[in-house]
N, C-alpha and C positions, 0 to 999 in steps of 0.2 A: 538734382537739388537746387533750389533757388536761395540766394542770399540777398536780402534787401538791406541796403546800407544807408543810414540816415545820421546826420549831425543835428543835434538839438541845442538850443539855447533860449531859455525863457519863452517857450512855445505853448504855454498853457491854453491859449485861446483856440488853438486849432488841432493840437496833437492827437486828442482822442478820436475825433472824426476821421482824421487822416489815417491813423493806425487801423481803425475798423475797416476802412475802405481797402486797405492793403491785406489785412489778415483774412478777409472773406474770400480772397482769391488765391490763397496759398494752401498747400497741403500740410499735413501734420509733420512731415519730415523737413519742411523748409524753415528758414530762420530770418528774423529781423534783428539786425545789429544796430544799436543806437549808441553813438558816441556823444555823450553830453559834455558841454564845455563849461560846466559850473553854473547851471541854472539856479537862480535865486527865487523863482516863483514855484508854482505847483506842478511844473512839467514832470518831474520824476514821480511824484505821488500819483499823478493821473496815469502814467505808464504802468506803474506797479498795480494800480487799481484794476487794470484790465485782466490781470492774473492769467496771462497766456505764456505757456512755457516756451513758445517759439521766440519770444522777445528776450534779447540779451542786452543789458545795459552796461556800457563800458564807462566806469567812473573816470573822471579826468585825473591824469597824473600831474597835470598842471593846468590852471585855468587860462581862459582867453587865448587859446591856440588859434582861433579864427576858423571860419567854415571849411577852408581847404585842408588844413593840417589836422583839424578835429575829425573830419570825414576820413582822412587817411587811416586813422586808428581803426575805424569800422571796417574799411576795405582790407586792412592787413589781417583782420580776424575772420574774414569771410571764408566759408568752407564750400560754398556752392559752385556748381558748374556754370551757372548763369548768375550774373550780378546785376541787380536793379538798383539804381540810385533813386532816392526819395527825399524831398524836402519836408520839413515838419508842418508846413502850413497849406499844402495843396490837398487835392482830393482825387484819388484814382477812380476813373470811370470803370464801369463793369466791363469785364472781358479784356482789360488792358494786358494782363499777364498772358492769357491764352493767345491773344493776337500777336503779341511780341514773340512768344515762343514759337508760333507758327512760322515766323520769319527765319528763325534759327534752324528750321528743318532743311534749309539750304546751307549745307556745310561750309560754303565759302564765305558766309556772313559771320563776322566776328563782333559787330556792334550794330545796334538798331537805335535810331533816333526817330521818335514819332512826334506828330503834331499835338497841339494842346489848345484849349480855349482859355483866353484871358477872362478873369472875373474880377470885378471891382464892386465895392459897396457904394450904394447911392446914399442920399441924404437921410433916408429912413433906416439905413443899416442893412438893407436887403441886398444880396449878391446878384449882380446882373452880368450876363454874358456879353463879352465884347469881341474883339477880333481874334483871329487864330494866330498862333505863334508863327507859323510859316509865312503868314502875310507880313508880319513885322520883321522876321528874321528868316528869309528863305535859306534853306541849307544848300551848301555846295561842297564839292569835293576838292581836295588839294591841300597839301601841307602848308604852303606859303600863303594860299588864299585864306586859310583859317588862322594863320598868324596875323595877317593884316586885319581881318574881321572875323571873329569867331562865330560859327554858325551852330555850335553844339551847346545845348542847354541841358545841364546835368539831370534835372528831375524828369526829363523825357528820354533818358538813355538807359540801355541795358547792354551787357556785353558778356562774352565768354571769358572764362578764367584765363585763357591764353593771353588775352589783352590786359587783364589785370596784372599778370606776371610781367608784362612789358612796361606797364605804367608805374609800377611801384619799385622802389620807394619814390615818393614825389621829390623832385629836385628842390633844393633850398632856393627860396626867392621866387617860387612859382606864383604867377599872378592869379590864375584860375584853374581849378581842378578839371572842370568839364572841358575846357579848351585843350588842356594837356592830354586827357584821355582821348578826345576826338582826334588830335594830331597823331597820337599813337595808332589809332584806328586807321587813319589815312595812310600811315606808313605801310600797313598791311594791305591797303586797297580793298578792304572788305567791309566798309561801312554801308549800311542800308538805310535809306530815308523812307519812312512809312507815313504817307500823306493822309493820316487819319488821326483826329484828336482823341486821345485816350486819357486826358487829364484836365482837371480844372486848375489853372495856374492863378492863384489868388494874389492880387496886388493890394498891398496895404503899406502903411507907413513904416513897418518894421521888417520888411523883407531884407534878407541878407544874401540873396542869390546874385550870381554874376550878371544876369541880364539887367537888373535894376542898378546894380553898382556901376555898370558901364554907362548907363544913361546919365547917371549923376556925376560921373567922373569928368574932370577937366581935360582939355586937350593934352596938356603937359603930362597928366597922370596916364592917359591912354598911350602916349608915346613911351613913357617909362616902362609900362607893362610890356609893350612889344619889344623893347630893347632887352628887357630881362628875359623874355621868352627866347629871343634870338640867341642870347648868350648861352642859355641852357641847351638849346638845340645844337649850336656849333660846338659847345663843350662836350657833348655826348658823342659827336661824330667828327 
């Protein structure tokens, strides 16, 4: 069974197309868990309009948890053997699921990180393909290497339940969920990098993913994130 976990917040512009790209690759026994952070637009109405029993929406217990701790709610409810992370505004390419699952046929692999294409809108609003994610952020192994510079991007990650059990609950003060899950994977030394783009990563003014947050962050903020992560790692061990 596959569980796709997604955090949503005011994603009406992209959510329908993204969900259709996901649902078309899932079986009837799989699930899509959506943790909404108090959307005030038509996000929830669009999701409900798809009328798909595989989708389960988790209403917020409190609003404005932020992408990390909102996503944690979906992860905590996941029942699948394999967990896929998804952003509300990307687009899954055909065969993403089957190609990632093929990597898990190697029983030593606990986490798969795949490549993606960047897409941005031109002046006319048309989406144009840009660089590949692995060109911008080459992946590398090592716990401390990924503390210094994270190479894990959540929307391109899938992992076994055993890794989810290791990563949850998220520590308080966690800067980025994908970095934390990637570091947990590095602890097991079972992460696999798949050098094939399986997703359209859409860049726009309202992205809330860690990749763009890091690009916008000041040097001081980046240092604080790393100090917070170090404190968490040293406190756990």
